[in-house]
C-alpha positions, 0 to 999 in steps of 0.5 A: 067617733071618739067622745071624751068626757069628765063629769059634765052630765048635762052638756054630755047628754047634749052632745051625745044627742047631736052625735045620735041625730048626726050619725043617722045621715052617715050609713055604713061602717062606723063605731063609737068610742066613749072615754070617761076621764076618771070622773067623780062618780059613775053617772057619766058611765051610765050616761054612756051605757044609756047611750050604747043601749039606744043605738045600733052602732057598736059602742065601746066604753072606756073609763080611765083609772086615773086622770088623763086629761087631753093627752091621755084620752086622745092616746086612749081613743087613737090606740084603739080606734079601728076605722080609717078616719078618726073623729074627735068630739068634745062633750061641750059641743053639738054636732050636725051633719052638715059639719061632719059632711064638710069635714069628711069632704075636705079630708078626701080632697088630698092624701096629704091633709093629716086632720082637718078642724072646723069652725064654731063660736069658740075656737081655741088658738084660733080666733080666725075661725071663730063664726058666731050666729047673728042670733041667739041659739034657742035650741038644736034646731037653730044649730042645725039651721045655722051649720046648714047656712055655713055649709052651703056658703062655704062648701068644701072651701079650706084654709091651711093652719100653721098649728094643730089645735084639737077640739073637734077634729078629723084625723086620717088613720093613716097619718096616726100610723106614721106619727104614732101617738101624743107625747105623754110627757104633756099632761093636757096642753101643747101636746097638740101643738107638738103632734102638729109640728110632727105632722108638718115635718112628715110632710102632712097638712093641717087645715080647717074646713070653712064650711063646718060649723058646730056648737061649741059651749066653751071651757065646759069642763071649767065651768063644771068644775066651778059649778060642782066644787063651788069654786070661783071662776079666777081660782079655777083659771089660775090652777089652769094656767099653771098646768099650761105653763108647765106643759109649755116648759116641757114644750120649750125644753123639747123643741126650743129653749129660746121660746119665751120663758112664760106661757104668754096665752097667744098663738106663737110663730112655730116656723122655724121649729119645723126644721128641728131634729125632733123624731116624728114618731111617738109610741103610744103610751095610753093611761090605765083604763077599764073597758065597761 
């Protein structure tokens, strides 16, 4: 179980609280990896240490010595995970037992499924997986109730995805051993698309468990950055778009220079890329980090 975070103390506490409740329903061998992506101070590590002191499971805490962003934290966790299944949970999410049970159930249906994602009210790159509760979420009890409803309605139904977009995802460790890590040339965007294409080239499928629903705040780190640094939403999004464009340029150079020159903020048709002669395995490259 992996939770990466950067600052966002309030959201991280809610996330970890939901994780404690959820994991109590899953007895057996598990460990939790908490990754601090070079936060501005030590407060997040203190939250992580408090979590470790309150649970019975093994908890390892890592703090990156420089910003690793999405690609870096994924690689830190992938390189250090010991389990047969690896679950990533963004810190602006609240997970439920119903969500995790559906994810694990779908992953167990076929050996060629490399990763499973779920649904929420905010889904990067996948508007078709967006599921909005018909009533305001007053707290975790409401989140549990709606997650239970979605699970009961859809069961272990799943659909195959054309892309991999990682926010709350469950990965098969044997597929990770086959594919390696995320390509470190990508700072924080397009590394998941790249990873998904490599998985599909290797014969794996990417799927969405329709019975898995969790609460997702959405853009939690962006909102936190605006509040902490007193920046405008527009300026933070403009900077984020520059980072996306830079990673998109790297993606085009690697996969297909004939893709549109500008990142358009839309999901592209990458069907033709699955036959490109790109190496499937990418050696693990992790940013420097300290175990706390």
